[in-house]
N, C-alpha and C positions, 0 to 999 in steps of 0.2 A: 546106922542113921535113921532117924525117924522122919516120917512126912506127914504133915497135917493134911487131914482129908479137904482141908480148904484150898490147898495149893493147886490141886489139879483141876484143870478146866476153868481157873478164875477168869473174869472177865478183864480185858485189858484197860488199864486206866486211859481216860479221854486225854488227848492232846490238847493243852490250852491254846486258844486263839492267839496269833501273833500279828503285830501291827503290819499291814501290807507295804508300807514305806520303810520299816525297820524290822525285818524278819527276825532279828535276834531278840526282840523285845516281847515278852508275853503281856497281853492286855485283854481286859473284858469290856472295852468301851467300843461302841460302833459309831460310824458316821450316820447321822440322821438322815443324810439324803441318799447315798449309795449302799449303806449297809455294810461296808467293809471295816474290819477292826483297825483302830488307831490308838496309838500310845499317846500319853499325855502331851508330848512335844508336838504332836501333829494336830491337836485338838483346836479347833478354831471356833470362836463364839459365833453362833448364828441366831437368827430370829426364834428358832426353836431347837434347844439343845445344842449339839456340837456337830461340825461338819469337818471333813478332812481338807487338806490345802486345796487339792484340786477342784473338788466341789464348790468350794468357797470362790475360787477364781472363775469358774464357769458360771456361777450365779451372779457374780458382779458384773461380768462381760454382758450379761443379758439385761442389767438395769441401766436405763437411759439416764446419762449423767445431766446434772442440771446445767442449764444455760443462763447467761446473763441477758439483760434486755438487748445488748448489741450482738448477741450471737455466740459470744465466746464462753468457755467453760468457766464457772464460777471459781475465782481464784482461791486457793487454800489460804493464802497470806496476802490480803489486799494491801496494796500499797509497797510491796516489797521491790517492784520495778521502779517505782518512783524514787525510793530511798537509795537503790542501787545507782540509779542516774545522777543524783545529788551527790553520793559519795564520789562517784568518778570525776565529776565537775570539781569538787573540792580537792581531791588528790592532783588533779592536773594544775589547779591554781597555786596550790602549795609548791609543787615542782617547778612551776613558772618563776615563782620568787625565789626558790632556793637556787636556780640556775641563773640568776642575773636579772630578774624582772622582765616586764613585757617587752621592752625595747631591745633586750640583748639575750634573752633566753633563747637557746637553740630549740627548745620545745616549742615556742611560739613560732620562730622563723621556719621551722620544718613543718608546723602543723596548720597554722593559719591558712585562710583562703587567699592565694596569690594566683591570680589569672596566668600571668606570662612570667617567665623566669627573669629575674633582676637581681642586681646586687643590692643588699638591704644594709644592715648595719655593721656587721662584724667584718671589717677589714676589707670590704669589697668583694666578699664571697658571694657568687652568684648562686641564688637558691632556684631550684626547679618549680615552675609554675605549673598550673593544672593543664594548661595548653601543650605542655612539654611532657606529659604522662604522670604528674603528681596528683592523680585523681583521689588519693587517699584525703587531701585536703578538704574535700566537699564533705566529709563526715567528721574528721578530726577538729576542724574549725569550730564546731558546735560545741565542743568540751573545753574550750579555752576562754579565759576572760583577761581584761587587762586593768581591772582594779577592783577593789573590795565592794564599792557600790554597785558596779556592773554585775559581778556574780552574786551579790546579796539579792538584788531585786529579781534576777532570773530564777534563783533557786527558791526565793519565797513564792513567786508565782507558780513554779512547778510543784512545790510542796501543797499549795492551795487547791490547784486543779487536777494535778497528777492523779491521787488516790480516788477522787471521784470518778474520774473517767477510766482508770483501771478497774474499779468495781463495775462499772457499766459495760465496758468492752471485754473484759477478761485479760489475762496477763499478755498473752501473745498478739492479740489484736492491738492493745495499746503500746506494746513496744514497737510494733511494726508501723503504727501510726505516728509515733514520736519521731522515730528515725526516718520515715518518708518525708515529715514536715520539715526535719532539719535539712535533709539532702535537697528538698524541694526549694527551700530558702537560698541554700548555696547555689542552685542554678540561677536564680534570679540575680544574685550578686554577681555571678560569673559572666552573665549575659549583660547586665545593665551597668556594671561599675567599670572604672578605668582598668586597663590592663595591668597596672603596677600596683594597684591598691591593696592593702592587707587587711583582712576582714576577718574578725573572730567573734564568738559569743553564741550562747544558746538562745537568744532572744527570737530567732526565726522559728525554732521549734516551739517556743513559749507561746508565740502568736498564733502557731497552728493549734495548740491547746485551747487558747481563747476562742478560736473559731468553732472547734468541736463542741466545746462546752456551750456554746451559743446555740449551735443546731440542736443540740441533745435537749437542752433546757427548754427552748422553744417548743419542740415536739411534745414535751411532757406538760406543757401549759404552765411552766414556772415563770416568775418575774424576772425578766432578763434586763430591765433598766439598769441595776448595779453593774452588771457586767458590760452593758454597752458604755457606760460612763467611764468604766476602767480602760476599756479599749480606746476610748476617745481621748482620755488623757494620754495614754501611751502613744497615740498617733500624734498628738500635739508635741509631746516630748521628742519624737522622733525628728520632726521638722524644725523645733526652735533650738535644740542644742547641737553643736558641731559634732561631726565624726560618729553619727550614727546611722547605720545602714538602713534606710528606708526600703531599699532593694530587698534585703533579707526579711524584713518585717512583712513586706507585701507578700513575698514568695511563701513564707510560712503560713501566713493567714489564708491565702488562697487555697493552698494544698489542704490545710486543716478544714476549710469549710467544705471542699469537695468530699473530704472522708467523713466528716460530721454529718452531711447530708444523707450520704449513703448508710452510715450506721444507724441514724435516726429513722430514715424513711423507707429503706428498702422493704418489700413485702416479705413477711416472715417464710412463705413457702419458698422464695428463691433468695433468701438473705445472703446465705454463704456464698453462693455463686456470684450474685452482684458484688458483693465486697471483694472477692477475689479478682474479678474482672477490673474492678476499680483500681485496686492496687497494681494490676498489671498494666492498665492504661496510663496511670500517672508514672510508673517507672519506665515506660516506653517514652513518654513525653520528657522525662528527665534525661534519659540517654540521648534523645533526638536533639534537645536543647544543647546538651554538652558537646555533642559532636558538631553541631553547627557553629557554635561559638568557638570551638576549637580550631575548625576550619578558617573562621574569620581571623583569628589571632595568629594563625600560622601563616 
């Protein structure tokens, strides 16, 4: 056997670098931030070159996220909450008519706002009222409607004002404000209407949107005459036509006005704290009003 003079003492071959997240993969690419080797699957586009996933996450966590004028995070898909709310109302409306219509649908008899337990339409069955523990009615009633014109008007108003406020407030603030206005309207209905009246509809929450939009537009120096005219027309309709809950409209409007003033006028330095405190105060008032009325009816 012969030996090459070049075999003895030959320098060892260098070991190729391997991805620090996938040690079985060879790579000659390095993260521009930490310098560690990364494979193509771990490459993330950065302002300069490529970074590894860990460095990219750390960099993003240090970047201040954009905020809306109302203090919330800028929504990635503006209007998605509004469309979801409209979808829920439409589905509930279709189910109402698929199960017998407003006067006979179990969905309405179970979900509309009923202050005290009472026999309603179906064979004298007694349905549990809010005073006897059916507190879900305070929110489910805001997703039920008793006619095509009823839901058409409310959803059209929600479609007009919802996306605008959603962009101003951000996703979660808008959703919280809408639901708070809806429940605030229900408290007024619960407190000021007859114990056996059945109330339903999203108009309380819609009046809350009217009030929030009014406060925001006024703060921004926009012309609010058109919105004031719309509110005036709806107030007139409330008292001219029968079977319209002025209590719910009033409660929703006042709740929305309080929220709108805070969203529009809270000082930037303490904006989030003031907004959270306002939500807390409103829900404390909602609970207190509900408890007080329950005690009266019991």
